[in-house]
C-alpha beads as a LAMMPS data file, in Angstrom:
LAMMPS data file: protein, C-alpha beads

178 atoms
177 bonds

1 atom types
1 bond types

-500.0 500.0 xlo xhi
-500.0 500.0 ylo yhi
-500.0 500.0 zlo zhi

Masses

1 110.0

Atoms # bond

1 1 1 75.156 -405.763 -9.423
2 1 1 73.436 -404.125 -6.456
3 1 1 73.301 -405.986 -3.154
4 1 1 69.518 -406.271 -3.316
5 1 1 69.723 -407.932 -6.737
6 1 1 72.439 -410.264 -5.542
7 1 1 70.347 -411.232 -2.535
8 1 1 67.230 -411.796 -4.673
9 1 1 69.240 -413.801 -7.187
10 1 1 70.677 -416.091 -4.542
11 1 1 67.741 -415.753 -2.145
12 1 1 66.396 -419.235 -2.753
13 1 1 69.796 -420.852 -2.598
14 1 1 70.936 -418.980 0.506
15 1 1 67.662 -417.908 2.135
16 1 1 65.915 -421.271 2.013
17 1 1 68.492 -423.002 4.218
18 1 1 68.216 -420.132 6.694
19 1 1 64.444 -420.535 6.821
20 1 1 64.842 -424.245 7.370
21 1 1 67.168 -423.558 10.285
22 1 1 64.514 -421.577 12.107
23 1 1 61.554 -423.848 11.452
24 1 1 60.620 -427.260 12.838
25 1 1 62.760 -430.245 11.956
26 1 1 61.996 -431.812 8.606
27 1 1 62.333 -435.428 7.515
28 1 1 65.521 -434.595 5.587
29 1 1 67.127 -431.702 7.485
30 1 1 69.821 -429.614 5.856
31 1 1 73.217 -430.431 7.334
32 1 1 74.343 -428.054 10.081
33 1 1 77.564 -427.132 8.243
34 1 1 75.579 -426.138 5.117
35 1 1 73.385 -423.791 7.127
36 1 1 76.400 -422.263 8.833
37 1 1 78.123 -421.822 5.460
38 1 1 75.047 -419.980 4.159
39 1 1 75.133 -417.766 7.232
40 1 1 78.847 -417.008 6.696
41 1 1 78.055 -416.063 3.095
42 1 1 75.359 -413.674 4.327
43 1 1 77.704 -412.192 6.939
44 1 1 80.020 -411.183 4.088
45 1 1 77.181 -410.087 1.816
46 1 1 75.666 -407.784 4.439
47 1 1 78.894 -406.192 5.621
48 1 1 80.276 -402.984 4.145
49 1 1 83.990 -403.169 3.454
50 1 1 86.442 -400.249 3.298
51 1 1 87.611 -399.463 -0.248
52 1 1 91.226 -400.430 0.475
53 1 1 90.112 -403.889 1.680
54 1 1 88.543 -404.665 -1.714
55 1 1 90.830 -403.251 -4.417
56 1 1 89.312 -403.197 -7.902
57 1 1 89.757 -406.409 -9.845
58 1 1 90.728 -408.533 -6.860
59 1 1 89.062 -411.738 -5.682
60 1 1 86.979 -412.038 -2.536
61 1 1 88.942 -414.395 -0.275
62 1 1 87.265 -416.531 2.351
63 1 1 89.806 -418.464 4.401
64 1 1 88.939 -421.440 6.588
65 1 1 91.410 -421.986 9.413
66 1 1 90.945 -425.561 10.579
67 1 1 87.307 -425.505 9.410
68 1 1 87.023 -428.077 6.576
69 1 1 83.292 -428.773 7.021
70 1 1 82.375 -425.110 6.689
71 1 1 84.527 -424.802 3.570
72 1 1 82.754 -427.835 2.116
73 1 1 79.397 -426.245 2.942
74 1 1 80.395 -423.013 1.205
75 1 1 81.531 -424.962 -1.854
76 1 1 78.198 -426.803 -1.928
77 1 1 76.398 -423.455 -2.158
78 1 1 77.981 -423.256 -5.636
79 1 1 78.077 -419.462 -5.558
80 1 1 80.841 -418.234 -7.897
81 1 1 80.917 -414.603 -6.755
82 1 1 80.529 -412.486 -3.673
83 1 1 80.018 -408.719 -3.812
84 1 1 80.701 -408.803 -7.551
85 1 1 84.065 -410.524 -7.184
86 1 1 85.206 -414.063 -7.852
87 1 1 84.816 -416.042 -4.634
88 1 1 88.017 -417.856 -3.674
89 1 1 87.987 -420.294 -0.755
90 1 1 91.100 -421.580 0.962
91 1 1 91.412 -424.192 3.695
92 1 1 94.502 -423.764 5.825
93 1 1 95.984 -425.150 8.990
94 1 1 98.654 -422.452 9.123
95 1 1 98.153 -418.976 10.556
96 1 1 100.547 -417.234 8.149
97 1 1 99.237 -415.067 5.315
98 1 1 95.697 -414.609 6.621
99 1 1 95.743 -410.803 6.357
100 1 1 94.874 -411.303 2.665
101 1 1 91.505 -412.819 3.593
102 1 1 88.352 -410.754 3.644
103 1 1 86.592 -413.372 5.812
104 1 1 88.385 -415.733 8.177
105 1 1 86.341 -418.678 9.438
106 1 1 88.093 -420.121 12.474
107 1 1 87.591 -423.742 13.458
108 1 1 88.948 -425.575 16.460
109 1 1 91.961 -423.457 17.353
110 1 1 93.412 -423.258 20.873
111 1 1 92.863 -419.859 22.509
112 1 1 96.611 -419.250 22.727
113 1 1 97.013 -419.750 18.974
114 1 1 93.968 -417.546 18.342
115 1 1 95.410 -414.778 20.541
116 1 1 98.639 -414.818 18.507
117 1 1 96.668 -414.814 15.252
118 1 1 94.450 -411.963 16.417
119 1 1 97.542 -409.857 17.108
120 1 1 98.864 -410.568 13.601
121 1 1 95.496 -409.463 12.135
122 1 1 95.439 -406.204 14.134
123 1 1 94.181 -403.366 11.959
124 1 1 93.355 -405.590 8.965
125 1 1 89.796 -405.486 7.609
126 1 1 89.274 -409.228 8.093
127 1 1 85.832 -410.351 9.249
128 1 1 86.421 -413.134 11.789
129 1 1 83.766 -415.826 12.210
130 1 1 83.567 -418.998 14.300
131 1 1 81.137 -421.590 15.555
132 1 1 83.532 -422.806 18.238
133 1 1 82.199 -422.185 21.764
134 1 1 85.700 -421.382 23.064
135 1 1 86.053 -418.520 20.552
136 1 1 82.578 -417.002 20.733
137 1 1 83.750 -413.987 22.708
138 1 1 86.862 -413.570 20.559
139 1 1 85.550 -413.227 16.978
140 1 1 83.387 -410.599 15.259
141 1 1 80.621 -413.026 14.293
142 1 1 79.977 -416.144 16.347
143 1 1 77.436 -418.856 15.578
144 1 1 75.808 -421.258 18.020
145 1 1 73.096 -423.889 17.917
146 1 1 70.077 -423.378 20.171
147 1 1 67.696 -426.281 19.910
148 1 1 66.992 -426.654 16.203
149 1 1 68.117 -423.128 15.290
150 1 1 71.428 -421.551 14.460
151 1 1 71.835 -418.170 16.123
152 1 1 74.636 -415.645 15.956
153 1 1 76.169 -412.835 17.959
154 1 1 77.981 -409.792 16.573
155 1 1 80.905 -407.951 18.123
156 1 1 80.067 -404.662 16.428
157 1 1 82.821 -402.803 18.291
158 1 1 85.545 -405.145 16.975
159 1 1 84.187 -404.910 13.415
160 1 1 84.027 -401.118 13.510
161 1 1 87.595 -400.983 14.870
162 1 1 88.795 -402.271 11.455
163 1 1 86.247 -400.253 9.439
164 1 1 83.861 -403.133 8.761
165 1 1 80.181 -402.252 9.030
166 1 1 77.645 -405.062 9.426
167 1 1 74.320 -403.862 8.027
168 1 1 71.475 -402.903 10.300
169 1 1 69.501 -405.826 8.843
170 1 1 72.202 -408.217 10.009
171 1 1 72.388 -406.583 13.431
172 1 1 68.609 -406.878 13.897
173 1 1 68.796 -410.637 13.263
174 1 1 71.606 -411.160 15.768
175 1 1 70.834 -412.752 19.107
176 1 1 73.254 -410.367 20.802
177 1 1 75.234 -407.313 19.627
178 1 1 78.233 -406.157 21.651

Bonds

1 1 1 2
2 1 2 3
3 1 3 4
4 1 4 5
5 1 5 6
6 1 6 7
7 1 7 8
8 1 8 9
9 1 9 10
10 1 10 11
11 1 11 12
12 1 12 13
13 1 13 14
14 1 14 15
15 1 15 16
16 1 16 17
17 1 17 18
18 1 18 19
19 1 19 20
20 1 20 21
21 1 21 22
22 1 22 23
23 1 23 24
24 1 24 25
25 1 25 26
26 1 26 27
27 1 27 28
28 1 28 29
29 1 29 30
30 1 30 31
31 1 31 32
32 1 32 33
33 1 33 34
34 1 34 35
35 1 35 36
36 1 36 37
37 1 37 38
38 1 38 39
39 1 39 40
40 1 40 41
41 1 41 42
42 1 42 43
43 1 43 44
44 1 44 45
45 1 45 46
46 1 46 47
47 1 47 48
48 1 48 49
49 1 49 50
50 1 50 51
51 1 51 52
52 1 52 53
53 1 53 54
54 1 54 55
55 1 55 56
56 1 56 57
57 1 57 58
58 1 58 59
59 1 59 60
60 1 60 61
61 1 61 62
62 1 62 63
63 1 63 64
64 1 64 65
65 1 65 66
66 1 66 67
67 1 67 68
68 1 68 69
69 1 69 70
70 1 70 71
71 1 71 72
72 1 72 73
73 1 73 74
74 1 74 75
75 1 75 76
76 1 76 77
77 1 77 78
78 1 78 79
79 1 79 80
80 1 80 81
81 1 81 82
82 1 82 83
83 1 83 84
84 1 84 85
85 1 85 86
86 1 86 87
87 1 87 88
88 1 88 89
89 1 89 90
90 1 90 91
91 1 91 92
92 1 92 93
93 1 93 94
94 1 94 95
95 1 95 96
96 1 96 97
97 1 97 98
98 1 98 99
99 1 99 100
100 1 100 101
101 1 101 102
102 1 102 103
103 1 103 104
104 1 104 105
105 1 105 106
106 1 106 107
107 1 107 108
108 1 108 109
109 1 109 110
110 1 110 111
111 1 111 112
112 1 112 113
113 1 113 114
114 1 114 115
115 1 115 116
116 1 116 117
117 1 117 118
118 1 118 119
119 1 119 120
120 1 120 121
121 1 121 122
122 1 122 123
123 1 123 124
124 1 124 125
125 1 125 126
126 1 126 127
127 1 127 128
128 1 128 129
129 1 129 130
130 1 130 131
131 1 131 132
132 1 132 133
133 1 133 134
134 1 134 135
135 1 135 136
136 1 136 137
137 1 137 138
138 1 138 139
139 1 139 140
140 1 140 141
141 1 141 142
142 1 142 143
143 1 143 144
144 1 144 145
145 1 145 146
146 1 146 147
147 1 147 148
148 1 148 149
149 1 149 150
150 1 150 151
151 1 151 152
152 1 152 153
153 1 153 154
154 1 154 155
155 1 155 156
156 1 156 157
157 1 157 158
158 1 158 159
159 1 159 160
160 1 160 161
161 1 161 162
162 1 162 163
163 1 163 164
164 1 164 165
165 1 165 166
166 1 166 167
167 1 167 168
168 1 168 169
169 1 169 170
170 1 170 171
171 1 171 172
172 1 172 173
173 1 173 174
174 1 174 175
175 1 175 176
176 1 176 177
177 1 177 178
C-alpha cells in the first residue's frame, strides 16, 4: 500500500490527535502521551529506510527504552501495521539488542547510559526519538511541549549518517532542523 493511502487510511486516527495538539485546549484534551505516540508513528511513516534495514517479510520493530507511557499510547492507536509490515512494540529497560529496532523511543535515561547506547547503535539504521529534555540534542527526533502544542526538532545530519531520510514534509513541520 502506498504511503499516501496509508496516511489517508489512518489520517483520522493519527491526524486528528495532531490537529488537537496544535489547537486551543478542549474540555476533554487528548493525553500528552497519546499525541506523542501519534507523532512517533508519523516519524516512522514519513522516513525512508534503507533496503537492508527493512528486509522483506520482517516486522517493523518499535522499541521503547524506559518509555512505558509512550508504548501505551502507541498501543492505544491500535494500528496493526507500519509501512506494510506488522508493527511490533517492545518495552525494555535493558540496552542490549536494540540494533534490531527500526525506531527506538528513549525515555528517562542518564546521559552516560545514552552515550554508551549510542556507541552500540553506531552505523545501525535506527531512528532515535525522545521527549526527554536532557536528550533533545542527542537523538534524531526530539519532542517538546510549548504551551499547549507538541513541537519537534530533527537532527537531519544524524539521520542521514545512517541512511535514514525524513521526508521533506516532516522537515517542513519541524520547529528546528539541524
